[in-house]
C-alpha positions in Angstrom: 262.3 39.8 9.3 261.2 42.7 11.4 262.3 45.1 8.7 260.0 43.3 6.2 257.0 42.5 8.2 256.9 45.1 11.1 259.0 48.1 10.2 257.0 50.2 12.6 258.2 48.1 15.6 261.8 49.1 14.7 261.1 52.7 15.6 260.5 51.8 19.2 263.7 52.6 21.3 262.8 49.8 23.7 262.8 47.2 21.0 266.1 48.5 19.5 267.7 48.2 23.0 266.4 44.6 23.4 267.6 43.7 19.9 271.2 44.6 20.9 271.0 42.3 23.9 270.1 39.1 22.1 272.9 36.6 22.8 271.3 33.2 23.5 268.3 31.2 22.4 266.6 32.0 25.6 267.0 35.8 25.0 265.5 35.4 21.5 262.5 33.4 22.8 261.8 36.0 25.5 262.1 38.8 23.0 259.7 37.1 20.6 257.2 36.6 23.4 257.4 40.2 24.4 257.1 41.4 20.8 254.3 39.2 19.5 251.3 37.7 21.2 250.6 34.2 20.0 247.5 32.1 19.9 247.6 28.9 21.9 247.6 26.8 18.7 250.6 28.7 17.3 252.4 28.3 20.6 251.9 24.6 20.5 253.2 24.4 16.9 256.2 26.6 17.6 257.1 24.5 20.6 257.8 21.5 18.4 260.3 23.6 16.4 262.3 25.1 19.2 266.0 24.5 19.5 268.3 25.5 22.3 272.0 26.3 22.3 274.4 24.7 24.8 274.6 27.8 27.0 270.9 27.9 27.4 270.6 24.2 28.1 273.3 24.3 30.8 271.7 27.4 32.3 268.3 25.7 32.6 269.9 22.5 34.1 272.0 24.5 36.6 268.9 26.5 37.6 267.0 23.2 38.2 269.8 21.8 40.3 270.4 24.9 42.3 266.7 25.2 43.3 266.2 21.4 43.5 263.3 21.5 41.0 261.9 18.3 39.6 262.1 17.5 36.0 258.3 17.5 35.8 258.2 21.1 37.2 260.9 22.3 34.7 259.1 20.6 31.9 255.8 22.4 32.7 257.5 25.8 33.4 259.6 25.9 30.2 257.4 23.8 28.0 260.2 21.3 27.3 259.5 17.5 27.4 260.8 15.5 30.4 262.5 13.3 27.9 264.5 16.2 26.4 265.5 17.4 29.9 266.6 13.9 30.8 268.7 13.7 27.6 270.3 17.1 28.4 271.1 16.0 31.9 272.8 12.9 30.5 274.7 14.9 27.9 276.0 17.6 30.3 276.2 15.6 33.6 279.9 16.4 34.1 279.6 20.1 33.3 276.6 20.5 35.7 278.5 18.7 38.5 281.7 20.9 37.9 279.7 24.1 38.2 277.9 22.8 41.3 281.2 21.9 42.9 282.7 25.3 42.0 279.8 27.0 43.7 280.3 25.2 47.0 
């Protein structure tokens, strides 16, 4: 997509370095935010289409548990619905507890 629409951006060594480090959904979303400035309307539309891989979901939930953040706070910070966060917690409850127990 970059080659087609923005070939000039591929000449930047910083962008090339960042492209090599894209491993998770979170990395891709951060890269996209750095590369392209979006209007508020397009941000709202894109938010509806976001998907997260398991690694990113667990990372967010572990971060929340470690810092004792509320679901409302995480929802606002990462623009993810409270319902979605609650669903993830239910799905990964055992894995979150295992990592929390391993850390203590």
